[in-house]
C-alpha positions as CSV (number, residue, x, y, z in Angstrom):
1,M,-17.8,21.6,-6.3
2,D,-15.6,18.1,-7.6
3,S,-12.7,20.7,-7.4
4,L,-12.6,19.9,-3.5
5,G,-12.0,16.2,-4.4
6,K,-9.0,17.0,-6.3
7,K,-7.2,19.6,-4.3
8,I,-6.8,16.8,-1.9
9,S,-6.8,13.8,-3.8
10,E,-3.4,16.2,-5.6
11,L,-2.2,16.9,-1.7
12,C,-2.4,13.4,-0.7
13,N,-0.2,12.2,-3.7
14,Q,2.3,15.2,-3.3
15,H,2.3,14.4,0.2
16,Y,3.3,10.5,-0.3
17,N,5.5,11.2,-3.4
18,Q,8.0,13.4,-0.2
19,L,7.5,10.3,2.0
20,P,10.7,8.2,2.6
21,K,10.9,4.8,1.3
22,K,10.8,2.6,4.3
23,G,7.7,0.7,4.0
24,K,6.6,1.6,0.2
25,P,5.6,-1.4,-2.2
26,A,8.5,-2.4,-4.7
27,T,8.3,-2.3,-8.8
28,N,6.3,-4.9,-9.3
29,Q,3.9,-4.3,-5.9
30,W,0.9,-2.2,-5.0
31,T,-1.0,-1.2,-1.8
32,V,-3.2,1.2,-0.7
33,L,-3.3,4.9,-0.1
34,S,-5.6,6.8,2.5
35,A,-4.8,9.9,4.4
36,V,-7.4,12.4,6.9
37,V,-6.6,16.1,5.6
38,M,-7.4,18.5,8.0
39,E,-9.2,22.6,7.0
40,H,-8.6,25.3,8.8
41,S,-10.2,28.6,7.5
42,G,-9.4,26.9,4.3
43,I,-6.2,25.8,4.1
44,Y,-5.8,22.3,3.9
45,T,-3.1,20.4,5.8
46,V,-2.6,16.2,5.9
47,I,-2.6,15.2,9.5
48,T,-2.6,11.2,8.9
49,M,-1.9,8.7,6.0
50,A,-1.0,5.5,6.2
51,T,-0.8,2.1,3.1
52,G,-1.6,-1.3,3.6
53,T,-3.7,-4.4,2.4
54,K,-3.3,-6.8,5.0
55,C,-4.8,-8.1,8.1
56,V,-3.2,-11.1,10.6
57,G,-5.4,-14.3,11.8
58,E,-7.9,-14.4,14.9
59,N,-5.2,-16.7,16.2
60,Q,-2.2,-13.6,16.0
61,K,-4.9,-11.1,17.7
62,C,-3.9,-9.2,20.9
63,P,-4.5,-5.7,22.1
64,H,-0.6,-5.4,21.4
65,V,-1.0,-6.2,17.9
66,V,-2.7,-4.0,15.2
67,S,-4.9,-6.7,13.2
68,D,-6.5,-4.4,11.1
69,S,-3.7,-3.3,8.5
70,H,-6.2,-1.7,5.9
71,A,-5.4,2.1,4.7
72,E,-8.8,3.4,5.3
73,V,-8.3,1.5,9.6
74,L,-4.7,2.8,10.5
75,C,-6.0,5.6,8.8
76,L,-8.7,5.9,11.1
77,R,-6.1,4.7,14.3
78,L,-3.8,7.8,13.5
79,F,-6.6,10.1,13.1
80,R,-7.2,9.1,16.7
81,L,-3.9,9.4,18.0
82,F,-3.6,13.3,16.7
83,L,-6.8,13.9,18.6
84,L,-4.8,12.4,21.6
85,E,-2.0,14.3,21.6
86,D,-3.8,17.5,20.6
87,M,-6.2,16.9,23.8
88,M,-2.6,16.6,25.9
89,R,-1.3,20.1,24.0
90,C,-3.9,21.3,25.2
91,L,-3.4,20.4,29.2
92,R,0.2,22.1,28.6
93,S,-1.2,25.1,27.1
94,E,0.7,24.6,24.2
95,E,-0.2,25.6,20.8
96,S,-3.1,22.8,19.3
97,F,-4.3,21.7,16.2
98,C,-7.8,21.4,16.1
99,L,-8.8,21.1,19.4
100,E,-9.8,23.5,22.5
101,R,-10.9,22.7,25.9
102,G,-14.5,23.5,26.5
103,S,-16.8,23.0,29.6
104,G,-15.8,20.7,32.1
105,C,-13.6,17.9,31.5
106,Q,-14.2,17.9,28.3
107,F,-13.3,19.5,24.7
108,V,-15.1,20.9,21.0
109,V,-13.4,21.4,17.8
110,K,-12.2,25.0,16.7
111,K,-14.4,26.8,15.1
112,N,-14.0,26.4,11.1
113,V,-12.6,23.2,11.2
114,Y,-13.0,20.3,9.0
115,F,-12.1,16.7,8.4
116,H,-11.6,15.0,4.8
117,F,-10.9,11.1,4.3
118,Y,-8.9,10.2,1.0
119,S,-8.6,6.6,-0.1
120,S,-7.0,5.9,-3.7
121,C,-9.8,3.5,-4.3
122,V,-13.1,2.3,-3.3
123,M,-13.1,0.4,0.2
124,C,-12.9,-3.5,0.7
125,G,-16.7,-4.5,1.4
126,D,-20.3,-3.3,0.2
127,A,-18.8,-0.2,-1.5
128,T,-17.2,-2.4,-4.4
129,I,-21.1,-4.1,-5.1
130,S,-22.6,-2.1,-8.0
131,Q,-25.7,-2.8,-10.4
132,T,-26.2,-1.9,-13.8
133,L,-29.5,-0.7,-15.6
134,P,-32.2,-3.7,-16.5
135,D,-30.9,-5.6,-19.4
136,P,-33.3,-4.7,-22.0
137,A,-32.2,-8.1,-24.2
138,E,-32.7,-10.5,-21.1
139,N,-35.3,-7.9,-19.8
140,K,-37.7,-7.6,-23.1
141,I,-41.4,-8.2,-22.2
142,A,-42.8,-9.6,-25.6
143,D,-46.3,-8.1,-26.0
144,N,-49.2,-9.9,-26.8
145,K,-49.7,-9.1,-30.3
146,G,-48.1,-11.5,-32.4
147,V,-50.1,-12.9,-35.1
148,G,-53.7,-14.1,-34.4
149,D,-54.2,-13.1,-30.6
150,K,-57.1,-12.3,-30.0
151,K,-58.4,-8.9,-28.3
152,R,-58.8,-9.0,-24.5
153,P,-62.1,-8.7,-23.2
154,A,-62.9,-5.9,-20.8
155,T,-64.4,-7.3,-18.4
156,Q,-60.8,-9.6,-18.4
157,A,-58.6,-7.9,-15.7
158,T,-55.1,-6.8,-16.5
159,P,-52.0,-9.5,-15.6
160,P,-49.6,-8.0,-13.4
161,P,-47.0,-6.3,-15.6
162,Q,-43.5,-8.4,-15.6
163,T,-41.1,-7.7,-12.9
164,K,-36.9,-6.6,-14.4
165,H,-34.7,-8.3,-13.0
166,V,-31.3,-5.9,-12.2
167,K,-28.3,-7.1,-13.6
168,L,-25.3,-7.1,-11.5
169,D,-22.1,-6.1,-12.9
170,E,-20.1,-9.2,-12.1
171,T,-16.8,-7.4,-12.6
172,S,-17.5,-5.3,-9.5
173,R,-18.3,-8.2,-6.8
174,T,-16.5,-8.6,-3.8
175,G,-14.7,-11.1,-2.4
176,A,-15.7,-10.6,1.7
177,K,-18.3,-12.9,3.0
178,S,-21.3,-12.1,4.0
179,L,-21.2,-12.2,7.8
180,L,-24.9,-13.9,7.7
181,L,-24.4,-17.4,9.0
182,D,-26.1,-19.0,6.4
183,D,-23.8,-17.0,3.6
184,F,-20.7,-17.1,5.3
185,Q,-21.3,-21.0,5.3
186,S,-21.6,-21.5,1.9
187,D,-20.6,-18.6,0.3
188,T,-20.2,-20.5,-3.0
189,L,-20.8,-18.8,-6.6
190,K,-23.9,-21.1,-6.6
191,N,-25.1,-19.4,-3.3
192,R,-24.5,-15.9,-5.1
193,S,-24.3,-13.9,-1.5
194,W,-21.3,-11.8,-2.7
195,R,-24.6,-10.2,-4.9
196,R,-26.1,-9.0,-1.5
197,T,-26.1,-5.3,-0.8
198,S,-26.3,-3.8,2.9
199,V,-24.7,-6.5,4.7
200,L,-21.8,-7.0,7.0
201,R,-18.7,-8.7,5.6
202,T,-15.7,-9.6,7.0
203,K,-12.0,-8.9,5.0
204,P,-11.8,-10.0,1.5
205,G,-8.7,-12.0,1.0
206,R,-7.4,-15.9,0.9
207,G,-4.8,-16.5,4.3
208,P,-5.9,-17.1,7.8
209,V,-9.6,-16.6,8.5
210,C,-9.9,-13.3,9.8
211,L,-13.0,-11.8,11.4
212,S,-12.2,-7.9,10.9
213,L,-15.1,-6.4,9.2
214,S,-14.6,-4.7,5.6
215,C,-13.8,-0.9,5.5
216,S,-17.4,0.2,4.3
217,D,-18.2,-1.8,7.5
218,K,-16.5,0.2,9.8
219,L,-16.1,3.4,8.4
220,M,-20.6,3.8,8.3
221,K,-19.7,2.8,11.9
222,R,-17.3,5.7,12.4
223,Q,-19.4,8.3,10.1
224,F,-22.6,7.5,12.4
225,L,-20.4,6.8,16.3
226,G,-17.7,9.5,15.5
227,I,-14.4,9.1,14.0
228,Q,-13.0,9.7,17.3
229,G,-13.8,6.4,19.0
230,G,-15.0,5.0,22.0
231,L,-12.4,5.8,24.1
232,L,-12.1,9.5,23.1
233,S,-15.7,10.1,23.2
234,R,-15.6,10.8,26.8
235,F,-13.4,14.3,26.3
236,L,-15.9,14.8,23.3
237,S,-19.2,16.5,23.7
238,H,-20.1,15.8,20.2
239,P,-19.0,13.2,17.7
240,I,-16.7,14.5,14.8
241,R,-17.4,13.4,11.2
242,F,-16.0,13.5,8.2
243,S,-17.2,16.2,5.9
244,S,-16.3,14.6,2.7
245,F,-14.8,11.6,0.7
246,S,-12.9,11.7,-2.1
247,I,-12.4,8.3,-3.4
248,G,-9.7,7.5,-6.6
249,G,-10.0,4.9,-9.5
250,E,-13.5,3.3,-10.7
251,F,-16.3,2.6,-8.8
252,C,-19.9,3.0,-8.8
253,L,-20.9,6.7,-6.8
254,G,-24.5,4.8,-6.0
255,S,-22.6,1.6,-3.9
256,V,-20.5,3.8,-1.7
257,K,-23.3,5.9,-0.2
258,R,-25.4,2.8,-0.1
259,A,-22.4,1.5,1.7
260,L,-21.6,4.5,4.1
261,F,-25.1,6.1,4.7
262,D,-28.1,4.2,3.2
263,R,-27.4,1.5,5.6
264,L,-27.4,3.7,8.8
265,P,-30.2,3.3,11.7
266,D,-30.2,7.2,12.0
267,N,-31.0,8.7,8.8
268,T,-30.8,12.3,10.1
269,I,-27.3,12.7,9.7
270,V,-26.4,15.1,6.7
271,Q,-25.0,13.3,4.5
272,P,-20.8,14.3,3.2
273,P,-20.3,15.2,-0.3
274,V,-18.6,11.6,-1.7
275,Y,-16.1,12.7,-4.5
276,K,-14.8,10.4,-7.9
277,V,-11.2,11.4,-8.7
278,E,-8.8,10.3,-11.3
279,D,-6.5,7.2,-10.2
280,I,-3.2,9.4,-9.8
281,F,-1.6,7.0,-7.1
282,K,1.2,5.5,-8.7
283,N,1.1,2.3,-6.4
284,S,-2.1,1.5,-7.0
285,V,-3.0,-1.9,-8.3
286,V,-4.1,-0.7,-12.0
287,N,-0.7,1.6,-11.8
288,C,1.2,-1.2,-10.9
289,R,-0.2,-3.4,-14.1
290,S,0.1,-1.0,-16.1
291,R,3.7,-0.4,-15.7
292,C,5.0,-3.7,-15.0
293,K,3.3,-5.4,-18.2
294,D,2.9,-9.0,-18.2
295,A,5.1,-9.8,-14.9
296,E,3.0,-10.7,-12.0
297,V,2.3,-8.0,-9.4
298,Q,0.7,-8.3,-5.6
299,S,-0.1,-6.5,-2.9
300,T,2.9,-5.7,-0.4
301,S,3.0,-6.8,3.0
302,S,4.4,-4.2,4.7
303,S,2.7,-0.7,5.6
304,I,3.3,3.0,6.6
305,L,2.0,5.1,9.0
306,W,3.3,8.8,8.9
307,L,1.3,11.3,11.7
308,K,1.9,15.1,12.0
309,R,3.0,16.0,15.2
310,G,3.3,20.3,15.8
311,E,6.7,20.6,12.9
312,E,7.8,17.3,13.2
313,F,6.3,14.0,12.1
314,Q,6.5,9.9,12.7
315,H,7.0,8.1,10.0
316,L,6.7,3.9,10.5
317,A,7.1,1.0,8.7
318,S,4.9,-2.3,10.0
319,V,4.7,-5.5,9.1
320,K,1.8,-7.8,10.2
321,G,0.8,-5.8,12.5
322,K,4.2,-4.8,14.8
323,I,6.7,-2.1,13.5
324,Q,9.1,-3.6,10.4
325,G,12.3,-5.5,11.8
326,A,10.6,-6.6,15.5
327,T,11.5,-9.9,16.0
328,K,10.8,-12.4,19.0
329,S,13.3,-11.7,21.2
330,S,12.2,-7.8,20.9
331,S,11.0,-6.2,24.1
332,L,7.2,-5.1,23.5
333,T,8.0,-1.8,23.2
334,K,10.2,-2.1,20.4
335,T,7.3,-4.1,18.2
336,M,4.3,-2.1,19.9
337,L,3.0,0.3,17.2
338,P,1.1,4.2,18.4
339,V,-2.1,2.9,17.5
340,C,-2.5,-1.1,18.8
341,R,-5.2,-0.5,22.1
342,T,-2.4,-1.0,24.7
343,A,-0.7,2.1,23.7
344,M,-4.1,3.9,23.0
345,F,-5.3,3.6,26.4
346,Q,-2.0,3.7,28.2
347,R,-2.2,7.2,26.7
348,V,-5.9,7.9,27.9
349,C,-4.7,7.5,31.1
350,S,-2.0,9.4,31.4
351,L,-4.1,12.2,30.2
352,N,-5.4,12.8,34.4
353,S,-1.8,12.9,35.5
354,L,-1.3,16.2,32.8
355,S,-4.3,18.2,34.4
356,E,-3.2,21.1,36.4
357,N,-4.6,20.0,40.1
358,G,-4.5,16.3,38.6
359,D,-8.5,15.9,38.5
360,F,-8.8,16.2,34.7
361,L,-11.2,13.1,35.4
362,S,-13.7,13.1,38.0
363,Q,-14.2,10.8,40.5
364,D,-16.8,8.3,38.8
365,T,-14.9,8.6,35.4
366,L,-11.4,7.7,37.1
367,V,-9.0,5.4,35.5
368,V,-6.9,3.6,37.4
369,P,-3.6,3.0,36.8
370,F,-2.9,0.9,33.5
371,E,-2.8,-3.1,34.4
372,E,-1.6,-5.4,32.3
373,D,-3.4,-8.2,33.7
374,N,-6.8,-6.4,33.7
375,F,-6.3,-5.1,30.3
376,S,-9.8,-6.2,28.9
377,E,-11.9,-5.7,32.2
378,Q,-10.5,-2.1,32.3
379,Y,-10.8,-1.0,28.6
380,Q,-14.8,-2.4,28.2
381,L,-15.5,-0.1,31.2
382,F,-13.9,3.6,30.1
383,K,-15.9,3.0,27.1
384,S,-18.9,2.1,28.6
385,K,-19.3,5.3,30.5
386,S,-20.2,8.2,27.9
387,W,-22.9,9.0,24.8
388,Y,-21.0,6.6,23.0
389,S,-22.0,3.6,24.3
390,V,-25.4,4.7,24.0
391,K,-25.1,5.2,20.3
392,K,-23.4,2.0,19.8
393,Q,-25.8,0.0,21.2
394,E,-28.3,1.7,19.3
395,F,-26.0,0.9,16.3
396,C,-25.3,-2.8,17.1
397,G,-29.4,-3.2,17.7
398,H,-29.8,-2.5,14.2
399,F,-26.8,-4.5,12.6
400,E,-26.9,-7.7,15.3
401,G,-24.3,-9.6,13.7
402,W,-21.4,-7.2,14.6
403,N,-22.8,-6.8,18.3
404,R,-22.2,-10.3,18.2
405,K,-18.6,-10.0,16.3
406,M,-17.1,-7.8,18.8
407,S,-17.6,-9.2,22.0
408,R,-15.0,-12.1,20.7
409,L,-12.4,-8.9,19.3
410,I,-11.2,-7.6,23.0
411,F,-9.4,-10.1,25.1
412,T,-6.1,-10.1,27.4
413,S,-2.7,-11.8,26.1
414,T,-3.1,-14.2,29.2
415,E,-6.4,-15.8,27.8
416,S,-6.4,-18.0,24.6
417,N,-5.2,-16.5,21.3
418,D,-7.3,-19.1,19.2
419,I,-10.8,-17.5,19.7
420,T,-12.1,-20.0,17.2
421,K,-12.0,-22.9,19.6
422,K,-14.5,-21.0,21.4
């Protein structure tokens, strides 16, 4: 079965090598590559691909900017755009990739269609924290057979065995801070909060303050609620989940399974296989250091967004959550990425106009025309009327820190951008 992970890894890296140079890192720069591969009747096709390692600060967040530009998150956003455009193909009676019309106003995934996730390295956050076996030298239990020891009387209670402490591999630590209040305020080496497992964490890095959660947490959430997201859940009868994960480089397989599956509140969800594949991504941090030897290496600030669109494709490069090359004087349409909240919600609202009778959405779920000044209210109201909202309440009830943070993420452009003052 490991051959599937190898096949997906080779397919994604071959696809990346064929992309134009736009958005790719320089010789002394590295990045992370993620992709979603669709399997249809034994045929594997790359449908979305992204690179990136950066996030914007809290004071720059707005619905027009993609705040989290890590490759894994961009890839998930592109996948939702792929699903949305496939829904539009169905409404136009065109040939679709993976969806078909179901009952009512919902779509269903075609038979024999599966989705696989690939990442060139382990995702940030809880998945990077690995544990080693107990160290016999440090945890050796002294026996009681030394010189001069007396035999313990039969009536004397047997002393409890000494607990062996698990030794943590400090080379496999994470820079992502715990979202727990006590840990977040005193996240020092003495506190050792970086050793905690199964807790929510923010993104690692030394840049501006960013409260976006780690890729481990976001992938865990999507595997539970569905990778289609909240907006598209109203058009699907069941959540869509990945059928496998293929991850390159060195990592602890048990840590990845713990981060993605074992923390979930519902253990009835089938756990897909996780494949550990060879690091063949030429722009990975390991291969970049090997190539540059003693030269200083750094992560690139740009990202690549690639999306399959029929026989065509869309290739974009972004910086700081906007289209690369955009200036302050550029119009919103020239700076806004197609996967930001505003652009996605506009496309969702347009689904109703593509229906045959103009009533694809029922009256109780009808989307009003998109209004910029009322974006936040419309966005949250739209997501609240579906089975997704029920599952999300269950998820946020299990991870209370996520629920508190999410209420601060959606705000309109007319509101204060400095949410840290709230």
